[in-house]
C-alpha positions as CSV (number, residue, x, y, z in Angstrom):
1,M,0.1,-0.2,0.1
2,I,1.3,3.0,-1.0
3,T,0.1,6.7,0.5
4,H,0.2,10.1,-1.1
5,I,2.5,12.5,0.9
6,A,2.9,15.8,-0.8
7,T,2.3,17.8,-3.7
8,A,3.9,20.8,-5.1
9,T,4.7,22.4,-8.3
10,I,7.8,21.7,-9.8
11,Q,9.1,24.2,-12.5
12,T,11.0,22.2,-15.2
13,K,12.7,23.6,-18.6
14,W,9.2,21.9,-20.3
15,A,6.3,23.1,-18.2
16,A,5.1,23.6,-14.6
17,F,4.1,20.4,-13.5
18,A,2.5,19.0,-10.2
19,C,4.8,16.6,-8.4
20,H,3.3,14.2,-6.0
21,V,5.2,12.3,-3.7
22,Y,3.9,8.8,-2.9
23,R,5.5,6.4,-0.1
24,R,5.4,2.9,0.8
25,P,5.3,0.9,3.8
26,D,9.5,0.4,3.6
27,G,10.1,4.3,3.1
28,I,10.9,4.2,-0.6
29,E,9.3,7.3,-2.2
30,H,8.0,7.5,-5.6
31,A,7.2,10.7,-7.5
32,A,5.0,11.7,-10.5
33,L,5.0,14.6,-12.2
34,V,1.8,15.5,-13.2
35,L,0.4,18.3,-16.1
36,G,-3.0,18.9,-16.8
37,D,-6.6,16.6,-16.2
38,L,-5.6,12.7,-16.7
39,A,-9.0,11.8,-17.5
40,G,-9.5,9.7,-21.0
41,A,-6.1,8.3,-21.8
42,P,-3.2,10.6,-21.2
43,L,0.5,10.0,-21.9
44,V,2.3,8.6,-19.1
45,R,5.7,7.6,-18.9
46,V,6.8,4.8,-16.6
47,H,10.4,5.6,-15.4
48,S,12.5,3.5,-13.6
49,E,15.2,5.3,-11.0
50,C,18.5,5.5,-13.0
51,L,21.3,7.3,-10.9
52,T,23.9,6.9,-13.5
53,G,21.8,8.1,-16.3
54,D,19.4,10.6,-14.7
55,V,21.8,12.4,-12.8
56,F,25.1,11.1,-13.6
57,A,24.3,11.5,-17.6
58,S,26.0,8.3,-18.0
59,R,26.2,7.6,-21.9
60,R,25.8,3.8,-21.0
61,C,22.3,4.1,-21.5
62,D,19.3,5.7,-22.5
63,C,17.5,6.7,-19.3
64,G,18.2,10.4,-19.2
65,A,17.5,10.9,-22.9
66,Q,14.1,9.0,-22.5
67,R,13.3,11.0,-19.3
68,D,13.6,14.2,-21.2
69,L,12.0,13.5,-24.3
70,A,9.3,12.3,-22.2
71,L,8.5,15.2,-19.9
72,E,9.2,17.1,-23.6
73,R,6.4,15.2,-25.2
74,I,3.8,15.5,-21.9
75,A,4.6,19.2,-21.9
76,T,3.8,19.5,-25.9
77,E,0.5,17.2,-25.8
78,G,-0.3,19.8,-22.7
79,R,-1.3,16.7,-19.9
80,G,0.0,13.8,-19.1
81,A,2.3,12.2,-16.2
82,L,5.7,10.9,-15.6
83,L,5.9,8.4,-12.6
84,Y,9.5,8.3,-11.5
85,L,9.7,5.0,-9.6
86,R,12.5,4.6,-7.0
87,G,13.7,0.8,-6.1
88,H,13.6,0.5,-9.5
89,E,17.8,1.0,-10.2
90,G,19.6,-1.7,-12.6
91,R,16.1,-3.1,-13.3
92,G,15.5,-3.5,-9.7
93,I,18.9,-5.2,-8.4
94,G,19.8,-1.6,-6.9
95,L,22.7,0.6,-7.3
96,G,25.7,-1.4,-5.9
97,E,24.6,-4.6,-7.9
98,K,24.3,-2.3,-11.1
99,L,27.8,-1.1,-10.6
100,R,28.6,-4.7,-10.2
101,A,26.6,-5.6,-13.5
102,Y,28.7,-2.7,-15.3
103,A,32.3,-4.4,-14.1
104,L,30.7,-7.7,-15.6
105,Q,30.1,-5.6,-19.0
106,E,33.5,-4.1,-18.9
107,A,34.7,-7.6,-18.9
108,G,32.7,-8.9,-21.5
109,Y,28.9,-9.7,-20.5
110,D,25.9,-8.1,-21.6
111,T,23.4,-6.7,-19.1
112,V,20.9,-9.5,-18.9
113,D,23.8,-11.9,-18.7
114,A,25.8,-9.8,-16.1
115,N,22.4,-9.1,-13.8
116,L,22.1,-13.4,-14.1
117,A,25.7,-13.9,-13.3
118,L,25.3,-11.9,-10.2
119,G,22.3,-14.0,-9.3
120,H,19.8,-11.8,-10.3
121,P,16.6,-11.7,-12.4
122,A,17.1,-10.0,-15.9
123,D,14.2,-7.5,-15.0
124,G,13.3,-7.8,-11.3
125,R,11.0,-4.3,-11.6
126,D,7.5,-4.6,-10.2
127,Y,4.7,-2.1,-11.5
128,A,2.4,-2.5,-9.1
129,D,3.0,0.9,-7.3
130,A,2.5,2.7,-10.7
131,A,-0.6,1.4,-11.1
132,A,-1.6,2.8,-7.6
133,I,-0.1,5.7,-8.2
134,L,-2.4,6.2,-11.5
135,H,-5.2,5.2,-9.9
136,D,-4.9,7.4,-7.1
137,L,-4.6,10.3,-9.6
138,G,-7.8,9.4,-11.7
139,A,-6.1,7.7,-14.4
140,R,-7.6,4.3,-15.6
141,S,-6.3,4.2,-18.8
142,V,-2.9,5.3,-20.3
143,R,-1.3,6.0,-23.6
144,L,2.1,4.5,-22.4
145,L,5.6,6.2,-23.5
146,T,7.8,2.8,-23.2
147,N,9.5,0.5,-25.9
148,N,9.4,-2.4,-22.7
149,P,6.5,-4.6,-23.5
150,L,6.9,-5.6,-19.7
151,K,5.8,-1.6,-18.6
152,S,2.4,-2.6,-20.5
153,E,2.1,-6.2,-19.2
154,G,2.8,-5.3,-15.4
155,L,0.5,-2.4,-15.7
156,T,-2.2,-4.5,-17.5
157,A,-2.1,-6.9,-14.8
158,C,-2.7,-3.9,-12.1
159,G,-5.8,-2.8,-13.7
160,I,-4.6,0.0,-15.9
161,E,-5.7,0.1,-19.2
162,V,-2.7,0.5,-22.3
163,T,-4.5,2.1,-24.9
164,E,-1.3,2.8,-26.9
165,R,2.0,1.9,-26.9
166,V,4.1,5.3,-27.5
167,P,7.4,4.6,-28.9
168,L,10.2,6.7,-26.9
169,L,13.2,6.2,-29.2
170,V,16.7,7.8,-28.7
171,A,19.4,7.8,-30.6
172,A,21.9,5.4,-29.9
173,T,25.5,6.5,-29.2
174,P,28.8,4.5,-29.2
175,D,28.6,3.7,-26.0
176,S,24.7,3.2,-25.5
177,D,25.1,0.8,-28.6
178,V,25.4,-2.7,-27.1
179,Y,23.1,-1.7,-24.2
180,L,20.6,-0.8,-26.7
181,R,21.0,-3.8,-29.0
182,T,20.9,-6.3,-25.8
183,K,17.4,-4.5,-25.0
184,R,16.1,-5.3,-28.6
185,E,17.5,-8.6,-28.9
186,R,17.4,-10.2,-25.5
187,M,14.7,-8.5,-23.7
188,G,12.2,-7.7,-26.2
189,H,12.4,-4.2,-26.4
190,L,10.7,-2.5,-29.7
191,L,13.3,-0.6,-31.0
192,N,14.9,0.2,-34.5
């Protein structure tokens, strides 16, 4: 069970979003940046926490670029939400384990095999909190900004109708090419 604990306006370079914070019983807090009305099927991004990509601008992943593009698209549309899910770092394995996986990737593993070698699933994320937040915000159906079919399936399993999957494609860099290829070939992400 998650609890809504605060709301305030956050001015971004794209728009002024209402930022809602939700807390889980274990203390993990998620944020929902909301613009306008969420009735109908708003544009929604369920974004997994990524300290390396979102804060440190790592070029190894596409996380920061996807977050920025999602906020830009929501602002252009004039309504929608970006849910920032904490505890999803490294597809649910945490920051320390993610960096251990990075070290294995530097030794030749891909991102899936690195997680598996450390005893973790390839993707251990759960979308129940995202669905609960969307329900609390009044969104029962969404147009989901994602390349990951598991996010659509996860939300649907938790009672959120995904009326459309909206691609969120960012250009690969020499540093992210192998990572993005692995997401496409081994994890079923819908990428070019």
